[in-house]
C-alpha positions as CSV (number, residue, x, y, z in Angstrom):
1,X,14.3,89.0,-10.8
2,X,10.9,88.0,-9.8
3,X,8.1,90.5,-9.8
4,X,7.3,92.5,-6.7
5,X,4.1,90.6,-6.1
6,X,5.9,87.3,-5.9
7,X,8.7,88.3,-3.7
8,X,8.4,87.8,0.1
9,X,10.5,87.2,3.2
10,X,10.0,85.8,6.7
11,X,8.9,89.1,8.1
12,X,6.3,89.7,5.4
13,X,5.0,86.1,5.9
14,X,4.6,86.8,9.6
15,X,2.8,90.1,9.0
16,X,0.5,88.4,6.6
17,X,-0.5,85.9,9.3
18,X,-1.0,88.7,11.8
19,X,-3.3,90.6,9.5
20,X,-5.2,87.5,8.7
21,X,-5.6,86.7,12.4
22,X,-6.7,90.3,13.2
23,X,-3.9,91.0,15.6
24,X,-2.9,94.0,13.5
25,X,-5.2,96.3,11.6
26,X,-2.7,98.5,9.9
27,X,1.1,98.0,9.6
28,X,2.9,100.8,11.3
29,X,6.8,100.7,11.4
30,X,9.5,103.1,12.4
31,X,13.1,103.9,11.5
32,X,14.8,105.0,14.7
33,X,18.3,106.3,14.1
34,X,20.5,107.7,16.8
35,X,21.8,111.1,15.8
36,X,25.4,110.5,16.8
37,X,26.8,110.1,13.3
38,X,25.8,109.7,9.7
39,X,23.9,106.8,8.3
40,X,26.0,104.1,6.5
41,X,25.1,101.3,4.1
42,X,24.4,99.0,7.1
43,X,21.7,101.3,8.4
44,X,20.4,101.4,4.9
45,X,19.2,97.8,5.2
46,X,17.1,98.6,8.2
47,X,15.9,101.9,6.6
48,X,14.7,100.1,3.4
49,X,13.2,97.3,5.5
50,X,11.2,99.7,7.7
51,X,10.0,102.1,5.0
52,X,9.6,99.3,2.4
53,X,7.5,97.1,4.6
54,X,5.2,100.1,5.4
55,X,4.9,100.8,1.6
56,X,4.1,97.2,0.8
57,X,1.2,97.1,3.2
58,X,-0.1,100.6,2.6
59,X,0.8,101.4,6.1
60,X,2.8,104.1,7.9
61,X,6.5,104.5,8.8
62,X,7.6,107.0,11.4
63,X,11.0,108.6,11.5
64,X,12.1,108.9,15.1
65,X,15.4,110.0,16.4
66,X,16.4,108.0,19.5
67,X,18.2,111.0,21.0
68,X,18.9,109.7,24.5
69,X,22.7,110.3,24.7
70,X,23.5,114.1,24.5
71,X,27.2,113.4,24.9
72,X,27.5,112.2,21.3
73,X,24.5,113.7,19.5
74,X,24.2,116.8,17.3
75,X,21.8,118.5,15.0
76,X,24.4,118.1,12.2
77,X,23.6,114.4,12.2
78,X,19.9,115.0,12.4
79,X,20.0,117.1,9.2
80,X,22.3,114.6,7.5
81,X,20.0,111.7,8.2
82,X,17.0,113.6,6.9
83,X,18.8,114.4,3.7
84,X,19.9,110.7,3.3
85,X,16.4,109.4,3.7
86,X,14.9,111.9,1.2
87,X,17.7,111.0,-1.3
88,X,16.8,107.3,-1.1
89,X,13.3,108.3,-2.0
90,X,11.4,107.6,1.2
91,X,8.9,109.8,3.2
92,X,8.1,109.5,6.9
93,X,4.3,109.4,6.3
94,X,3.8,108.4,9.9
95,X,5.4,111.5,11.2
96,X,8.8,112.9,12.5
97,X,9.4,112.3,16.2
98,X,12.2,112.5,18.8
99,X,12.6,110.3,21.8
100,X,13.4,113.5,23.7
101,X,9.7,114.6,23.2
102,X,8.8,111.7,25.5
103,X,11.2,112.5,28.4
104,X,8.5,113.6,30.8
105,X,6.3,110.6,29.9
106,X,9.2,108.2,30.3
107,X,10.1,109.8,33.6
108,X,6.5,109.4,34.8
109,X,6.6,105.7,33.9
110,X,9.9,105.3,35.7
111,X,8.3,106.8,38.9
112,X,5.3,104.4,38.5
113,X,7.7,101.5,38.2
114,X,9.4,102.5,41.4
115,X,6.0,102.7,43.2
116,X,5.1,99.3,41.9
117,X,8.3,97.7,43.0
118,X,9.6,97.3,39.5
119,X,12.6,99.7,39.8
120,X,15.0,100.9,42.4
121,X,17.8,103.4,42.8
122,X,21.2,101.7,43.0
123,X,24.4,103.2,44.5
124,X,26.9,100.6,43.3
125,X,29.8,102.1,41.5
126,X,30.2,101.2,37.8
127,X,33.0,98.7,38.7
128,X,30.8,97.1,41.4
129,X,27.9,96.9,39.1
130,X,29.9,95.0,36.5
131,X,31.1,92.6,39.3
132,X,27.6,92.0,40.6
133,X,26.2,91.5,37.1
134,X,27.9,88.1,36.7
135,X,29.0,86.6,33.4
136,X,27.5,84.7,30.5
137,X,28.0,81.5,32.4
138,X,27.7,82.7,36.0
139,X,24.5,84.4,37.5
140,X,24.7,87.8,38.9
141,X,23.9,88.7,42.5
142,X,21.5,91.2,44.0
143,X,22.7,94.7,44.8
144,X,22.5,95.6,48.5
145,X,20.3,98.5,47.5
146,X,17.8,96.3,45.6
147,X,15.3,95.9,48.4
148,X,15.4,99.5,49.7
149,X,11.8,100.8,50.3
150,X,10.2,102.2,47.2
151,X,9.6,105.5,49.0
152,X,13.4,105.9,49.5
153,X,14.1,105.1,45.8
154,X,11.4,107.5,44.7
155,X,12.9,110.3,46.8
156,X,16.4,109.6,45.5
157,X,15.2,109.4,41.9
158,X,13.6,112.8,42.3
159,X,16.8,114.2,43.8
160,X,18.7,112.7,40.9
161,X,16.4,114.7,38.6
162,X,17.0,117.8,40.6
163,X,20.8,117.5,40.1
164,X,21.8,116.8,43.7
165,X,24.2,114.0,42.8
166,X,27.3,113.8,40.6
167,X,27.5,111.6,37.5
168,X,28.0,108.0,38.3
169,X,26.8,108.3,41.9
170,X,23.4,106.6,41.3
171,X,21.3,105.0,38.6
172,X,17.8,103.8,38.4
173,X,17.6,100.0,37.6
174,X,14.7,97.8,36.6
175,X,14.0,95.0,39.2
176,X,13.8,91.8,37.1
177,X,16.1,88.8,37.7
178,X,19.8,88.9,38.5
179,X,20.0,85.1,37.9
180,X,18.5,85.3,34.5
181,X,20.4,83.4,31.8
182,X,19.9,86.4,29.6
183,X,22.3,89.0,30.9
184,X,20.2,91.8,29.5
185,X,17.5,90.9,32.1
186,X,19.8,91.3,35.1
187,X,18.3,94.5,36.5
188,X,19.3,96.7,33.5
189,X,19.8,100.5,34.0
190,X,16.9,102.7,33.1
191,X,18.3,106.1,34.0
192,X,21.7,107.6,34.6
193,X,22.9,111.0,35.6
194,X,24.5,113.0,32.8
195,X,25.3,116.7,33.0
196,X,25.3,117.3,29.3
197,X,23.4,119.9,27.3
198,X,20.9,118.2,24.9
199,X,20.7,119.4,21.3
200,X,16.9,119.8,21.7
201,X,16.0,120.0,25.4
202,X,19.1,122.1,26.4
203,X,19.8,121.8,30.2
204,X,16.2,120.9,31.2
205,X,17.3,117.4,32.2
206,X,20.3,116.0,33.9
207,X,19.1,112.4,34.0
208,X,18.6,110.6,30.7
209,X,16.8,107.3,29.9
210,X,18.8,104.4,28.6
211,X,18.2,103.2,25.1
212,X,16.7,99.9,26.1
213,X,14.1,101.6,28.2
214,X,13.3,104.6,26.0
215,X,13.2,102.7,22.7
216,X,10.4,100.1,23.3
217,X,8.2,102.6,25.1
218,X,8.7,105.2,22.3
219,X,7.5,102.5,19.9
220,X,4.5,101.9,22.1
221,X,3.7,105.6,22.5
222,X,3.6,105.9,18.7
223,X,1.4,102.9,18.1
224,X,4.1,101.0,16.2
225,X,3.0,97.5,15.3
226,X,6.3,96.1,14.1
227,X,9.7,97.0,15.5
228,X,12.0,95.7,12.8
229,X,15.7,95.6,13.8
230,X,18.9,93.8,13.1
231,X,19.9,90.5,14.7
232,X,22.1,92.0,17.5
233,X,18.9,93.1,19.3
234,X,17.5,89.5,19.5
235,X,18.9,89.0,23.0
236,X,17.3,92.4,24.0
237,X,13.8,91.3,22.9
238,X,12.8,89.8,26.3
239,X,13.7,93.2,27.9
240,X,11.9,95.1,25.1
241,X,8.7,93.0,25.8
242,X,9.1,93.4,29.6
243,X,9.1,97.2,29.5
244,X,6.2,97.3,27.0
245,X,4.1,94.8,29.1
246,X,4.9,96.4,32.5
247,X,4.0,99.8,31.1
248,X,0.6,98.5,30.1
249,X,0.8,98.3,26.3
250,X,0.0,94.6,25.9
251,X,-3.7,94.9,26.9
252,X,-5.2,95.0,23.4
253,X,-7.0,98.2,24.4
254,X,-8.6,99.8,21.3
255,X,-7.3,96.9,19.3
256,X,-3.6,97.7,19.9
257,X,-1.4,94.9,21.4
258,X,1.8,96.8,21.5
259,X,4.8,96.6,19.2
260,X,6.3,93.3,18.1
261,X,10.1,93.2,17.7
262,X,11.3,91.1,14.8
263,X,15.0,90.7,13.9
264,X,16.8,90.2,10.6
265,X,20.5,89.6,9.8
266,X,22.5,92.8,9.7
267,X,24.4,93.8,6.6
268,X,28.1,92.9,6.4
269,X,30.2,93.7,3.3
270,X,33.7,92.5,2.6
271,X,36.5,95.1,3.1
272,X,34.0,97.5,4.7
273,X,33.8,98.9,8.2
274,X,30.2,98.7,9.4
275,X,30.6,100.3,12.8
276,X,29.6,103.9,13.4
277,X,32.0,104.0,16.3
278,X,35.0,103.1,14.2
279,X,33.9,105.3,11.3
280,X,33.9,108.1,13.8
281,X,37.4,107.2,14.8
282,X,38.5,107.4,11.2
283,X,37.1,110.9,10.9
284,X,38.3,112.2,14.2
285,X,41.8,110.8,13.7
286,X,42.0,112.1,10.1
287,X,42.4,108.8,8.4
288,X,39.7,110.1,6.0
289,X,38.8,113.7,5.1
290,X,35.3,113.6,6.8
291,X,32.1,111.7,7.0
292,X,31.6,112.2,3.3
293,X,35.0,111.0,2.2
294,X,34.1,108.9,-0.9
295,X,35.9,105.9,0.6
296,X,33.5,105.8,3.6
297,X,30.4,103.6,3.5
298,X,28.2,106.4,4.7
299,X,25.3,107.4,2.5
300,X,26.5,111.0,2.2
301,X,30.0,109.6,1.0
302,X,28.4,107.2,-1.5
303,X,26.2,110.0,-2.8
304,X,29.3,112.3,-3.2
305,X,31.2,109.5,-4.9
306,X,28.5,109.0,-7.5
307,X,26.6,105.9,-6.2
308,X,22.8,106.3,-7.0
309,X,19.9,105.8,-4.7
310,X,18.4,103.3,-7.2
311,X,21.5,101.2,-7.1
312,X,21.7,101.1,-3.4
313,X,18.0,100.2,-3.0
314,X,18.5,97.5,-5.7
315,X,21.5,96.2,-3.7
316,X,19.6,96.0,-0.5
317,X,16.8,94.3,-2.4
318,X,19.1,91.7,-3.8
319,X,20.7,91.0,-0.4
320,X,17.3,90.3,0.9
321,X,16.1,89.5,4.5
322,X,17.3,86.5,6.3
323,X,17.8,85.3,9.9
324,X,21.4,84.2,9.7
325,X,24.3,86.6,9.5
326,X,26.4,86.5,6.4
327,X,28.9,88.7,4.5
328,X,28.2,90.1,1.1
329,X,30.9,90.6,-1.5
330,X,31.7,94.3,-2.1
331,X,31.7,93.4,-5.8
332,X,27.9,92.9,-5.5
333,X,27.4,96.5,-4.5
334,X,29.7,97.7,-7.4
335,X,27.7,95.5,-9.8
336,X,24.4,97.2,-8.8
337,X,26.0,100.7,-9.2
338,X,27.5,99.7,-12.6
339,X,24.2,98.2,-13.7
340,X,22.3,101.4,-12.9
341,X,24.8,103.8,-14.4
342,X,25.5,101.8,-17.6
343,X,22.2,102.4,-19.2
344,X,21.7,106.0,-18.5
345,X,24.9,108.1,-18.1
346,X,26.5,109.7,-21.1
347,X,29.9,108.7,-22.5
348,X,33.0,110.9,-22.6
349,X,36.7,110.6,-23.3
350,X,39.4,111.2,-20.7
351,X,43.0,110.2,-20.4
352,X,44.3,109.5,-16.9
353,X,48.0,108.6,-17.7
354,X,48.7,110.9,-20.6
355,X,51.2,110.4,-23.4
356,X,51.4,113.2,-26.0
357,X,51.0,112.4,-29.7
358,X,52.0,115.0,-32.3
359,X,50.2,114.5,-35.7
360,X,53.1,115.6,-37.9
361,X,51.1,115.8,-41.2
362,X,48.2,117.7,-39.6
363,X,48.2,121.4,-40.4
364,X,49.3,123.6,-37.5
365,X,46.1,125.7,-37.4
366,X,43.7,123.0,-38.5
367,X,40.9,122.1,-36.0
368,X,38.4,119.4,-36.9
369,X,35.0,119.1,-35.2
370,X,33.8,115.6,-34.8
371,X,30.3,114.4,-33.7
372,X,30.3,111.8,-30.9
373,X,27.3,109.8,-29.7
374,X,26.5,110.3,-26.0
375,X,25.4,106.7,-25.6
376,X,25.7,103.8,-28.1
377,X,22.4,102.3,-27.1
378,X,20.3,105.4,-26.7
379,X,20.3,107.7,-29.7
380,X,17.7,109.9,-28.0
381,X,20.5,111.1,-25.7
382,X,21.9,112.9,-28.7
383,X,25.5,113.7,-29.6
384,X,28.2,116.2,-28.7
385,X,31.1,117.8,-30.7
386,X,34.7,117.0,-29.9
387,X,37.6,118.9,-31.5
388,X,40.8,117.4,-32.9
389,X,43.9,119.4,-33.5
390,X,47.6,118.7,-34.2
391,X,48.4,117.5,-30.6
392,X,46.4,114.9,-28.7
393,X,46.7,112.9,-25.5
394,X,46.4,109.1,-25.4
395,X,46.8,106.7,-22.5
396,X,50.4,105.8,-21.9
397,X,49.3,102.2,-21.5
398,X,47.9,102.2,-25.1
399,X,51.5,102.4,-26.5
400,X,54.1,99.7,-26.3
401,X,57.5,100.1,-27.8
402,X,58.4,96.4,-27.9
403,X,55.0,95.0,-28.5
404,X,54.2,91.3,-28.9
405,X,52.7,90.1,-32.2
406,X,49.1,90.3,-31.2
407,X,49.2,93.7,-29.6
408,X,46.5,95.7,-31.3
409,X,47.0,99.1,-29.7
410,X,49.6,101.6,-30.8
411,X,53.2,100.5,-31.5
412,X,56.1,101.7,-33.8
413,X,54.9,101.5,-37.4
414,X,51.6,100.3,-36.1
415,X,48.2,101.8,-36.9
416,X,45.1,102.4,-34.8
417,X,41.9,104.3,-35.2
418,X,41.2,107.3,-32.9
419,X,37.7,106.9,-31.5
420,X,35.3,108.7,-33.8
421,X,38.1,110.2,-35.9
422,X,41.0,109.0,-38.1
423,X,43.5,106.2,-38.5
424,X,46.9,107.2,-37.3
425,X,50.3,105.5,-37.7
426,X,53.3,105.8,-35.3
427,X,56.3,107.0,-37.1
428,X,58.7,108.0,-34.4
429,X,59.2,107.6,-30.6
430,X,60.8,110.7,-29.1
431,X,62.6,110.2,-25.7
432,X,64.0,112.6,-23.1
433,X,67.6,112.6,-21.7
434,X,66.6,109.9,-19.2
435,X,65.6,107.5,-22.0
436,X,61.9,107.8,-21.1
437,X,59.3,108.3,-23.8
438,X,58.4,112.0,-24.1
439,X,56.0,111.9,-27.0
440,X,55.1,110.1,-30.2
441,X,55.1,111.4,-33.7
442,X,52.4,110.0,-35.9
443,X,50.8,110.6,-39.2
444,X,47.1,110.8,-40.0
445,X,45.4,109.0,-42.9
446,X,43.3,112.0,-43.9
447,X,40.9,109.8,-45.9
448,X,39.7,107.8,-42.9
449,X,37.7,110.3,-41.0
450,X,34.7,108.7,-39.3
451,X,31.6,109.0,-41.5
452,X,33.6,109.5,-44.7
453,X,33.9,106.8,-47.5
454,X,37.5,106.2,-46.4
455,X,36.3,105.2,-42.9
456,X,35.7,101.7,-44.2
457,X,39.4,100.9,-44.0
458,X,39.8,98.6,-41.0
459,X,42.4,98.4,-38.3
460,X,42.2,96.2,-35.2
461,X,42.8,98.8,-32.5
462,X,40.7,101.8,-31.5
463,X,41.9,104.3,-28.9
464,X,40.2,107.0,-26.9
465,X,42.0,110.3,-26.9
466,X,41.7,114.0,-25.9
467,X,42.5,117.1,-27.9
468,X,45.6,118.5,-26.1
469,X,44.9,122.1,-27.3
470,X,41.2,122.1,-26.2
471,X,40.8,120.0,-23.1
472,X,39.9,120.1,-19.4
473,X,42.6,119.4,-16.9
474,X,41.3,116.9,-14.3
475,X,42.3,115.3,-11.1
476,X,40.9,111.7,-11.0
477,X,40.5,110.2,-7.6
478,X,40.7,106.4,-7.8
479,X,39.2,104.5,-4.9
480,X,39.5,101.1,-3.5
481,X,37.9,99.7,-0.3
482,X,39.2,101.0,3.0
483,X,40.3,97.6,4.3
484,X,42.9,95.3,2.9
485,X,42.0,92.3,0.7
486,X,42.1,89.8,3.5
487,X,39.7,91.8,5.7
488,X,36.1,90.9,6.0
489,X,33.2,93.2,6.9
490,X,34.1,94.9,10.2
491,X,31.4,95.1,12.9
492,X,32.2,96.7,16.3
493,X,32.6,93.3,17.9
494,X,35.0,92.1,15.2
495,X,37.0,95.3,15.2
496,X,37.3,95.1,19.0
497,X,39.1,91.9,18.7
498,X,41.8,93.2,16.4
499,X,43.4,96.4,15.4
500,X,41.5,97.4,12.3
501,X,43.6,100.5,11.8
502,X,46.6,98.3,11.0
503,X,44.6,96.7,8.2
504,X,43.6,99.9,6.5
505,X,44.3,99.8,2.8
506,X,47.2,102.2,2.0
507,X,46.0,102.3,-1.6
508,X,42.4,103.2,-0.9
509,X,42.9,106.5,-2.6
510,X,45.1,107.3,-5.6
511,X,45.1,110.8,-7.2
512,X,46.2,111.1,-10.8
513,X,46.2,114.2,-13.1
514,X,44.9,113.8,-16.6
515,X,42.8,115.4,-19.3
516,X,39.2,115.1,-20.5
517,X,37.1,116.6,-23.2
518,X,36.8,120.3,-22.8
519,X,33.0,120.2,-22.1
520,X,33.5,118.3,-18.9
521,X,34.8,121.4,-17.2
522,X,31.3,122.9,-17.4
523,X,29.7,119.9,-15.7
524,X,28.2,120.4,-12.3
525,X,29.2,118.5,-9.1
526,X,27.2,115.3,-9.1
527,X,27.2,114.9,-12.9
528,X,28.3,111.4,-13.9
529,X,29.9,110.1,-17.1
530,X,31.4,106.9,-18.4
531,X,35.0,107.7,-19.3
532,X,35.5,105.3,-22.3
533,X,37.5,102.2,-21.2
534,X,38.3,103.8,-17.8
535,X,35.1,103.5,-15.7
536,X,32.3,105.7,-14.3
537,X,33.3,109.1,-12.9
538,X,31.4,111.7,-11.0
539,X,32.4,115.4,-10.7
540,X,33.3,116.3,-7.1
541,X,32.5,119.4,-5.1
542,X,36.3,120.1,-4.7
543,X,36.5,121.2,-8.4
544,X,37.8,124.7,-9.0
545,X,37.9,127.1,-12.0
546,X,41.2,125.6,-13.1
547,X,40.9,122.0,-12.1
548,X,38.0,119.6,-12.4
549,X,38.0,116.8,-9.8
550,X,36.3,113.5,-10.7
551,X,35.7,110.6,-8.4
552,X,35.8,107.1,-9.9
553,X,32.5,105.6,-9.0
554,X,33.2,102.1,-10.2
555,X,35.4,100.6,-12.9
556,X,34.0,99.0,-16.1
557,X,35.0,95.4,-15.2
558,X,32.4,93.5,-13.3
559,X,33.8,90.7,-11.1
560,X,30.5,89.9,-9.4
561,X,29.3,86.4,-10.4
562,X,25.8,86.6,-9.1
């Protein structure tokens, strides 16, 4: 990967030009989440872009909650978003703000717009408003209330604020152009009546500004220079600029020319739902256990599963910024996680589909303590001790009764080495009354202990194993993407066209019970290990005193081609 100083993108190129031309003195961005759900990996692209751009130019980035819809917002989401941003390693050096802090200022601007003939109170019903709005190919038509005297609109607007009218009875609309080819410019709503308690302002207000009105003006209030957002807001940019200009923030007063909106392609990932609305549906209809279910693409779920902040930031960096929408292979995200974990997490042994092996020539009371390296490439990570006794667990898939000639794992009369221990030979296959394999009886070549002179004897197969008499019982949760193989990344628009619920992957979660080295029971939630030959696993908060729960973060096999 090229060095940071050589990397660029179209947004940074544009900022370079603005700085050189003197239009901008200091880069000031903002990350403006709506507190109506938890952040997901799609938001992360905007987050990294906003904070990363400010960092690159030695500027500031604000964190502002665009809390203009009390019907769906909650302090739970505010707290979760704060935690996610800190976890990713960013700080809001420009300050922490809420759009609700500007309610009075926004209201005053709305009154000013009415007095200047730029806004009016409309009494069309929601259905009538949709009919009057027109279509993408047909222009809209003016509301019969559009030309009412401004004094009348001002009086009605103040009475809306006083709570005299029910929800849906009236709205305040900007007076722009009902024939505009851009449907967003056809007299958009600025305020609606909503009798909902706000999580910060309580019941002080019963009218609330619309996002398209509050968002650009909040940017302007805070002195934002660059409003970086995803491509779906491109058609909203003329409206963004209209509100900023009409409110007087394009004058260049004190060297500030108002915020500039710049759009980049949103992040789409195969087999991943990228819509907060549909993620909420999964939670509320109990298709998943919650916002932090490790199958979810939310940052809190990824953190619980064992994804690292460094891996996610590297993933976003590799995706890059572009103008055209595209879909990224989920394997690329797994590659970044695997690449980060591989070099720094310790190794351990765990068996997820256990088959018991009895070492018949091993003394009943003998316990051998064997040193095991924690990482093959990092001796500074030290070693741990693992016990071996008469009974062990191996993976059931590591034994084959009718094995082909070049099968180098365990088979009748075959030999393998136990990782870090001895060579064993399968002497007998013991079956139950159903004819299923119950356990194996093997003998140990006592002269082949790892580290001893006899260890030089070679066999072609090496198996991981767990001491059956000194182990940790685990529940391993094995995850696959939420959507079926044939599904692409699901935006709200795409999911609206088809029933995404019918394409949920029924095998997205598989729970298996197995055994791991005894020491793994003492690990803390969040501790991550590479289970030899099985993948990377992170201890989950659901663990109990008798059962350790481990989430598979990613497998060992990397299918990403780069």
